[in-house]
N, C-alpha and C positions, 0 to 999 in steps of 0.2 A: 657072830663074834662082836663083843662090845669094843668100841673104839672111841676114845676121847682125844680130841686134838685141840690144844690150846694155841692161841695167837694173841698178839698185841703187846708183848713184852718189849723192854728196851731200857734206855738210859733216860732219866728225867731228873731235873733239878729239884731240890727241896722246895716244897710248896706247890709243886706241879701236879698234874693229873694224867692218868692213863686209864684206858678201858681194855680189859682182857675179855676174850671170847673163848668159849669151849664148845666145839661142835661135836655132838654125840651121834653115834650110829650103832646099829645092832641091838638096840633096846627100844621098848615102848616108852619113849622119853617122857611123855606127859605124866606118867604115873609114879615116877621115881624122884626121890629127893636127890638134889645135886649139891655139890659142895666145892668150895675152894679151900685149899690148905697151902701152907708155905713152909719152906725149910731154908734157914740161913746156915752158912758154914759153921760147923761145930755145934749146931743146935738140933733139937728134936723137931720133927714136923709138927706144926701146930694148926689148929683150926683158924681159918679166916672168916668164913661165912657158909651157911647152908640155906637152901630154899626148898620147901616141900612142894608136893604136887599141887597143894592148895595155896601156894605162894606165901606161906608163913616163912619168916626169915629168922635167922639166929646169927649173931656175930661174936667173934672173939673180942675180949675186952680191949685189946690193943688197937682195934680198928673201928670200934663203935663210933658213930657220928662222922666218920670220914669215908668209909667204904659203903657201897650199896650193891647188893646182889640182886639180879633179876633174871627172868627166863622168858624165852619166846618158844612156846611149844610148837608153833607152826614151822619154826626153823630148826627145831631140835638143838637149841643153843642156850647156854647159860652165860651170863655176863657178870663182870665185876668192875664196877666203876670205882676208881680209886682217886680220891681228892686229898689235898693237903698232905702230900706224901712226905715222909721223913726218911732220913738215912737208915733208921732202924727197920724200915719196911723192905730194905734190900734183901732179896731171897729168891729162890726158885719157887714159882707158884704152880700148883698142881690142881687140876680138875679131878673130881672124884664122884663116884656113885657106888652104891651097894646093891647088888642084885642076887637074890637067893643066897644071901650070906657071904657072898664073895665081893671083895673090894676091887674096884677097877680104877686105874689111875691113868691120866694122860702122861705125856713125855715131859711135861714141865716147860715153863717159860721163865726166863731170867728177867727180874726187875732190879735195876740198880738205881738208887737214888743218891745222887752226888752232884756237887757243884764243880 
């Protein structure tokens, strides 16, 4: 059974930084693309970043240049380093992977950017 468990959310001031972690189990982690998505109240879920098994990365336009996705295959963990946070980054952040055509999501972690 695939499980994705996010951690590292919280409240941060504008301009601050946070790092999210997502620990995966039940999959051969190293061969799968992993992603981060977010959903703000009243908005659709949107792409934040993805990282392939070969460590190629892709970012949503809203976070390019501020967020960095990375992975540690030895720890079955994907990270999201978020810098220069803005109030509009406030959302629930979800870890994601797709296996055999099925989407798997973590439970989500709340990020609130506010002074």
